[in-house]
N, C-alpha and C positions, 0 to 999 in steps of 0.2 A: 452708361446710357444703356438701358433696355431697349431691346430690338423688339418690335411686333409687326405681323404681317397684318395688312388689310386684305381679306379675301375677296378682291373684286378686281376684274380686268376693266370695270367702267371707269375710265378716266375722269368723268365728271363727278362720279360719286366719289372717287378717291381724293378729288381735289375738295369737295364738299366737307369729307370727313376729316382729311389733314387739317384744314381751316379752322376746325372745332377744337381738334384736338392739340393744337400749336402751345397750349399752356403746360402741358405735360413733358416730363422729361424722358421722351421716348424718341428712339429713331423709327420712323414709320416707314416701312416698305409697303409694296402692293406685289401683286402677282406678276406684275410686268417685270419685275426685278428677278425672276426666276424664270430658269429655261425648261421647257418640257414638262411643265406640270398638266396633268390631266384635270378635266372638269369634275368637280364634286357632283354626286348624282342627287339633286334636290327633289327627294320624293316624300317629303314630309306632307302632313295635312295642314299644318300650320305655318305660320311665318316664324315663329319660335323654333319649331322642329327643323326648319330649314336652316336659319342661322346657325343653329348648333351642329347640324349634320357638317356643314362647310367649315366651321370653326375647327372641330375635330378633325376634319380629313386635312386641311391643310397644316394645322398644327403637326399633324404626324409627319407629312411630307416635307416641310421645312424645318421641323425640329426646334421651331420659334413660337412664341407667344403668338395667338392669331384671334382678331377681330374681324367678326363676319356680320353682315345684315342681310336679312331678307325684308325686303319691302313691296308694298304694292297697293293697288287701287281696288277698293270694294264699291260698286255701283247698285244702290238699293233696287233699282229697275231691273237690274240684272240677277237679282238673288247674289249680291256679292261679286259675281264675276267682276273681272278677270281674277281677283284675288291672289293665291299663292301661284298663279300662272299668269301674272301680270307681263313678266319680261318676254314670255313666249305665247302669248295669246293668240297670234296669228301663226304659229308655229315654231319650231325649235330654232330656227336661224332668223327668226323676225327681227326687225330693228324697229326704231322708235314710229317711224312713218307706217310700216304695215301694221303695227300693233294699234296706233290710233285709228286707221281706217278699219280694221275689224272692230272696234269699240263702236265707230259711228255707225258701222252697218248693222251691228246688233241693236242698237237703239233704233234705228231706222225701221227694223223688222217689226218692232212693238210699238212703233209710233210714237217714240219719246224724244223731245229735244233737249229736256234738262232732267236730272235726277240728282236727291241728295246721295252724296258719296263721302266716302274717307279714305285719306292716305294712311297706311299703317306702315310701322316698321318695327321689327324686333332686332336686338343686338345681341349677339352671344361672343364672350371672350373666354377663351381657353388656353390658360398659362401653361407653360412647360411641365408643370408638376400636375396637370390635370385638373385644376381648379377650374371651375366653370362660373361665369358672371352674366346675367339676363337682365335686360332692359327692353322697354317698350315706350312708343310714342305713337301719337294718333293725332291727324287734323281733319276735321270736317270741312265739308263746302259742298259745292255742286259740280256735277260733270254738265257740261252745255255743249251743243254741237257744232259752235262757231268758236274757232281757234283765236287766241289773241296772246301776243308776245313772242320773243324769239329767244330768250333765255331758257334756262333749266334744260330738262330732258324727259324722256318718257311721255306722260300723259299730262305734263304741265301746261302745255297751251289752251286744254279744255278744262282744268281744274280751276274753278273760280273760288278764290276764298272769300269774296264778298261779290256784291252784285256787279262790278264793274273790272276786279281786277284777277288775273290768272297767276298761278305761281310762276308761269313764264314772263311775267312782267316784272318780278321782283329781281334786285340784285342778289347776288351769293349771299351776302351777310344779312340782307332783309330776310330771304328764304331761310337761312339757319336759325334765325331767331322764332321763326313760327312753325316750321316744318315738322313733320313726323319723325325723320331722321334726326333733327336738331334737337328735338325733346328727348329721344332715345338717347343720343350721344351725352347731353347734359348730364343726364342720370348715371351714364356709365361713367362718365368723367368723375363724378363723385366716389363712385364704387373704386375706380382704379387709383384715386388720390389716397383713399384708405388703405389700398393694397401696397402701393408703391412709397409710402411716406419714408 
């Protein structure tokens, strides 16, 4: 069975990805399975660039095939922010609480309580032979300043998929069916199945 590394330390993200990839004949490791790995410098201008940077970086260090994602929130009222800076919107060591507070503060500064928004995800797979596969996914919705739900992570409590429900109100299975990451993963599964038949 082929081993691949998910280039993430985010346990919620790893859980979501493992659930979707369970149909593939792969042993899926995460960065938590390795000691003393440095962080990749995500200095790309796009989600795709950052995903590829991470996949190449960790493939080189682990000597295993690597799947990396870069994803984030783009809020129309904030001209696409936080974008590629979603995970560190409130600073390099920010967590979900401080990132969400920064988002609310930025919306408050411009007098906005809701805005059209999109979650985007780019996935990059880099095999041990250097082969690269890329996929993308997107879900459109609205950011509102009222949080609902306790599931998910990141900006999920503020991201409304319709007028009443947020991503944080969905089960993991429901979220994977409609999410940006789920869409990118389903496309990646097709590419990986062709590669590993």
